C-alpha positions in Angstrom: 19.2 14.7 -13.6 20.2 13.9 -10.0 17.8 14.0 -7.6 18.3 15.3 -3.8 19.5 11.9 -2.0 20.1 9.5 -5.0 23.4 7.8 -5.9 24.5 7.6 -9.6 27.4 6.2 -11.7 29.1 6.7 -15.0 31.7 5.0 -16.8 34.0 5.3 -19.6 36.9 3.4 -21.2 38.8 5.2 -24.3 41.2 4.0 -26.6 44.4 5.9 -25.9 45.5 6.0 -29.6 42.3 7.6 -30.7 43.5 10.7 -28.6 46.6 10.5 -29.9 45.4 10.5 -33.2 43.6 13.5 -32.5 46.3 15.6 -30.9 48.9 14.5 -33.5 46.4 16.0 -36.4 45.1 18.9 -34.3 47.9 19.6 -31.8 47.4 22.3 -29.1 43.6 23.2 -30.5 42.6 19.6 -29.7 43.8 19.6 -26.4 42.3 23.1 -25.4 38.7 22.1 -26.4 38.9 18.7 -23.9 41.0 20.3 -21.0 41.3 23.3 -19.4 44.8 25.0 -19.0 45.4 23.7 -15.5 44.2 20.2 -16.7 46.8 20.7 -19.7 49.8 21.7 -17.6 49.5 19.0 -15.1 49.4 16.1 -17.8 52.3 17.8 -19.1 54.3 16.8 -16.4 53.0 13.0 -17.0 55.7 10.3 -18.4 52.6 10.2 -21.0 50.6 13.2 -21.7 48.4 11.7 -23.8 47.5 8.5 -21.3 46.6 11.5 -18.6 45.0 13.3 -21.1 42.8 10.5 -22.4 42.0 9.4 -18.6 40.6 13.0 -17.9 38.4 12.9 -21.5 37.1 9.4 -19.9 36.6 11.2 -16.7 34.5 14.1 -18.3 32.3 11.6 -19.9 31.8 9.3 -16.8 30.4 12.4 -14.9 28.0 13.4 -17.9 26.8 10.0 -17.8 26.1 9.9 -14.0 24.7 13.5 -14.1 22.4 12.1 -17.1 23.5 14.8 -19.6 26.1 13.2 -22.0 28.5 16.0 -23.4 25.8 18.7 -24.4 24.8 22.2 -24.0 24.1 21.2 -20.5 27.8 19.8 -19.7 30.9 20.5 -21.6 34.1 19.7 -21.6 35.4 22.8 -19.6 32.1 22.2 -16.8 34.7 20.7 -14.4 38.2 19.9 -14.7 39.9 17.0 -13.2 43.3 17.5 -11.1 44.7 15.3 -8.4 45.4 16.3 -4.7 49.0 16.1 -3.1 48.6 12.4 -2.8 47.8 12.0 -6.8 44.3 11.3 -6.2 41.9 12.4 -8.8 39.4 15.0 -7.8 36.8 17.5 -9.4 36.7 21.1 -9.6 33.4 22.6 -10.7 33.7 25.4 -13.1 30.2 25.8 -14.6 27.9 27.6 -11.9 24.9 26.0 -13.0 26.5 22.5 -12.6 23.6 20.1 -10.6 25.6 18.7 -7.7 28.5 20.0 -5.6 32.5 18.8 -5.9 32.5 16.9 -2.9 29.8 14.7 -4.0 31.5 13.2 -7.3 34.1 10.6 -6.6 36.5 9.3 -9.2 38.5 6.6 -10.1 40.9 6.8 -13.2 43.1 4.1 -14.6 45.2 4.1 -17.9 47.6 2.0 -19.5 49.3 2.1 -23.1 46.0 1.3 -24.8 43.0 2.6 -22.8 42.1 4.8 -20.1 38.9 4.8 -18.1 37.0 6.2 -15.6 34.2 5.4 -13.1 32.5 8.4 -11.7 30.1 7.8 -8.8 27.8 10.9 -7.4 26.4 11.1 -3.7 24.5 12.6 -1.6 
């Protein structure tokens, strides 16, 4: 658990084909499990929706690692959403009222190509 004044970092990388395969098998039900409606809408605006979804999947994993919980009863796929500002920079919107850190304390970097998506989450005091 993050202590006041403490920095922490999480990183994750996912194979885009793994996310694509899950989407092809389970469709919208899969997207709804890992993404919020706002995230799904944002991903649909991208050239490759699945690459964008995979990056958000990796971001949520990275955040869960940074706060020390992993995806669990303390941190679900819908505890946060990963959006973009008007310049395309990713940011976190916290949806879980019991989340242990403030939105402005989380910095994200996302990257993806045809094979992999990755994310780094930094929590600053």
